[in-house]
N, C-alpha and C positions, 0 to 999 in steps of 0.2 A: 622514205622507209622509216618505220618506227621500230626501235629496238627495245626489248624488255630490259629491266634494270639489271637482271642477271644474265650475262652472256659468257662467252668463252673467248680466250685469247690463244690463238695458234701462232707459235713461233717456229720458223723454219730456218735452221742454221746451215748455210751452204758456203761454197767458195765462189769468189767472183768469176773464176774461169769455168765453172760448171755450165754446161750447155744442154739444151734440149730442142730438138727439131730445128737446129741451125741457128738458134739465138740464145743469148744468156738465159740460164734457167730462172733467175730472179725475175726477168722481164716476162718470160712465159708464164710464171706463176701469177704475177700481177694481172696480166691480160686474161688468164683463165679465171681468176677470182672475179674480175669484172664481168666477163662473159656469163658466168654462172649466177650473177646477181648478188654476190656477197656485199656486205655493207661498205667495205673499204679495205685497202691494203697499203702498207708503208714498207719501204725498203731502207734499211740502215746499213751503212758501210763501216766496217770496223777498222780501227787503226792498227790493231794487233790481236792475235788470238792463236789458239791451237785446238785441234780436235782429237779424234780417236787415234790418229797416227802420231800424235805428239810433235808434229812439225810446226815450228813457229812461223806464222805469216805476219809480216809487219810492213808498215809504210815507211819505216826508218830508212833514210837515204842511203845508209851504208849497207843495208840488206834489203833493197827494194824488192818487194814481192809483187808479182803480177796476179796473185791469187789471194787478195785480201778477204777477210771474213765478211759475209753478207747475212743479214737477218731480215727475213720477210715476216712482218707481223700482220695478222688478220683478226679482226674482232667481229663476231656475229652471234647469232643464236646457236646454242649447242648442237641442235639437229642439223643445221646448215654446215657447221664446221665439221661434224662427223662425216657428212656426205663428201665434203671437199677433201678430207683426209684420204679417201680412196684414190683420188687423183694424185695427191702428194706421194702416196706410197708407190704408185706406179712410175713416177718421174724422178724422185730423189734417190740416186744411187749411193751417195755418200753424204753424210751430214747428221744432223740431230733435229728431231721434231719434238716440241713440248706443247703441252696444253695446260692452261690454268683458268680459274674463274676470273671473270672480269666484271666489275660492278660499273655499269654504264650510267654515268651521271648526266651526260650531255651528248647529243648527236644531232647536229642540225647543219643546214646549208644556208648561206646568205642569198637573198634575192636582191642582187645589186641594182636591178632596174628601178624598183620603187623604194629601196632602202629598208625593206622589212626582211625578217628572217623567215625561212620556210624549211620544211623537212621533206 
C-alpha cells in the first residue's frame, strides 16, 4: 500500500477493561482496522492517566489498577479514517477520540526473503 504524504492520525483513548463482542475493545479495534484494510494500527498502554470522570488509573503497585489507559493509533488517508470513524462511534461507549494531520515520511515493509524492502 502506498500512502500519500498527508494523512490523518486517529487516536482512540479507552480503558484496558473496555470490551466489545466478548473481547478487549482495543483488540477488536485493531482487528477491525486490519479487516477493513487500513494501513496499520498500534496499541499503547499507559502507566497512568485520567479521563472524563477524573478517576486516576495507574500501574503504581500501591494503587494497582486493572483498567490502565489504552491508546489505539491508526494512520491512513483522511477518507479511510473518516469511514473507520463510523465504526469507532458505534463501539466506543466511554473515552476520547482525536484526529490530527499526519505527515507521512516513510511507510514500508521489509522483504526478509531476499533482503530488499517492499511496500
